[in-house]
N, C-alpha and C positions, 0 to 999 in steps of 0.2 A: 459594559458587556459581560464581564466576569460575574458580577452580582446577578444579572438576569439569568445567566446560564446556571449558576449555582443553585438558585432558588426555584428552578423549574419543578413544579410538582410532578409526582409520579405519573399521573394520568396523562398529562401533557407530554411528558417525556416518552411514554409508551406510544403516544399517538403520532408525534412528529417524526420520530426516527424512521418508521416504515414508509412514511410518505416521501421523504427526501433522500433516503439511502436504500436503494433497491436494485437488485440485479435485473437485467433486461428479461422480460417475461414473454414477449411475443417475437415471432420470426422477424417482423418488421423492425422492431427495436434492435434486435441482434444484428441484422444486416446493416442497419444505419451505423451502429458503433463500429462494426468491422470495416465498413467503407471509410469511416473517418480515420481509423488507424492505418488502413492501406495507403491513404494519401501521404502519410509521413515518409515511409521508406519502402512501400510495396510489400510489407510483411502481411501475409494473408490470414484471414480467419481469426483475428484477435478480438476478443471481447473485453479484455482488461489487462492492465499491468499491475503486478503485485509486488509489494515490498514491505519491509518492516522497519520500525524505528523504536528506539527507547525513549520513554517519557520519564525523566528524572522526578523522583518523589521523595518525601520524607518517609522513613520507615514507618509503616502503619502501626498504630497503637496496639500494644499487646501482641506484636508479632516478632518473630526472630529476624534480625536484619539479614542474615545470610540467605534466607529464602527469597528475598527481593533484590539481592545484590547481583549485578551483572559482571561481566568479565573485567570491566574497568573499576570494579569495587565501588560502584555507585548504586544506591537504591533506585530501582526503576520498575516500570511495568512495560510490557511490549505492546506496541500497536502495529498490527499487520492489516493492510487494507488492499483493496483493488480499486483502481480508478479507470475512467474511460479516457478517450482522446482529448476531452475538454478539461481534464484534471478533476472531474467530479468523482467523488467516492461512490461506488456502486455496491460495495460490500465491506464490512469490517469483521474480521474473523481471525482465528488462530488455527494453525495446522496446515500441512501441505497436502492439497488434493492431487490425485493422480494425473490430472490434466495440466499440471504446471509445466510450462516449457522453460527449460534452463539452458544456459550457454554450454557449448562444448568446453571442457577443460583444456587450456592451452599450455603445454609444457615446452613450447618452442618448435614443435614439429607438426602443427596442424596443416592439413592440405587446404587448397583454395576453397573447396566447397564449405567445410565447417567454419572457416574464417569469414566467408561471406555471410553465412548464417548468423554468426556472432555479431557482425557489424550491423546487420539489419535489425537483429533483436535488440541490440543496445540503442540504436536510433529510435526504436519504438518504445521501449520500456522507460526511457528517460522521462516520460510523462508522469510516472508515479513519483520520481524524485522531485520533479517540479511541483507536484501536488503537495508533497510534504513540506517543501519550502514555503509554499503559500499558506499552508495550515499553520506552521510555526511562526510565520511572519504576521499573520492576522491575530493569533492568540499567543502572545509572548509568554504567558504563564506555562505553556507546554514545555518550555525549556527547564522548568522545575516546578512541579506542583507541591503546594505546601499543606495538602490535606493529610490527615492520619487515618482516615476512614477509607478502606479499600473500595467500598461501594461508591462513595462520593468521587473517588479518583476515576473509576470506570465511567460513571455517569457524566462527569465533566468532560472527559476525553471524547466520548461518543457525541455529546451535545456540541462540542466544537466541530466535530466532523459534519454534523447536520447543518450547523450554521455556515460552515465552509461551502457546502453545496448550495445553500440559499444565496450566498454571495455570488457564486458562479452563475446561478440561474438569472440573477438580476444584474449581471455584468459589473458587479462591484469589485473592481480589480484592486489588488493590494500592491501599490507602487513600491513601498519600502519593504521588499522581500529579503529576508535573510537567506543568503546562499548557504546551503548545507553541503559542506565539503566532506567527501568520503564518509557518507552517512550509512554505510553498510554495517551498522552496528550489530546486526543479528546473524553474523557469520557462523556462530556456533550452532545455529539451527539448520545448517546446510546438510548435516548427516541425516539422510532420510531413511525410512524403512525400505528394504530392498524391493519389495513388491511395488510400492509407490514410485520409486525411482525407475524401475523397469517399465512401468506403464507410461511414464512421462517420456522416456527415451524412445519407446515405440511410436509415440505421437510425433516426436521431434524429427525422426529420420525422414519421413515423407515430406514434412515441411521444408527440411533442408534441401531436398531434391527439387521442390518447387522454386525455392529461392535461387538455386543454382541455374535453373532453366530460364530465369528472367533476363 
């Protein structure tokens, strides 16, 4: 599997990714995904769960190690994706958009309404954690890539994401899944720009009211 992935030619690589990893484009597709998420815990209007993980690598050739070193002092690249309720990846990207719904910070004094919101959000977003577990369970090399070429690292990771979706589409379930414990490796990216954070909170408050009324 790793050889066939590694030797994908560029034209095939460019062709297959948009076919198997794509954000819902029609109202029908969006309503279908939102409906599947709503069945989990009643959380409304969800198109995807987003999370990030580190993929450990060798320091790329002719690059300074510290530019690829994460807070655990390990050379890595960041993979941030969105998945649907079936754990299919629908987008692979970096950077926080303004529509990202985040939990309320809990310092021990949250009221019932935001606690209920956080619980429903957690029950819903666990799908992305499950998706990462499946991805790393299927492609064990993602625990540490041995490439020294940055482009090959990126292409290999994206190809694994595409193959993951193909496996989901054909019900090829990975029984021997590695459980990822406390995989919130990307906590240092939590500090968002004020404008984006404000936009997300503006979206979050009415959703919290809907959850509380259930």
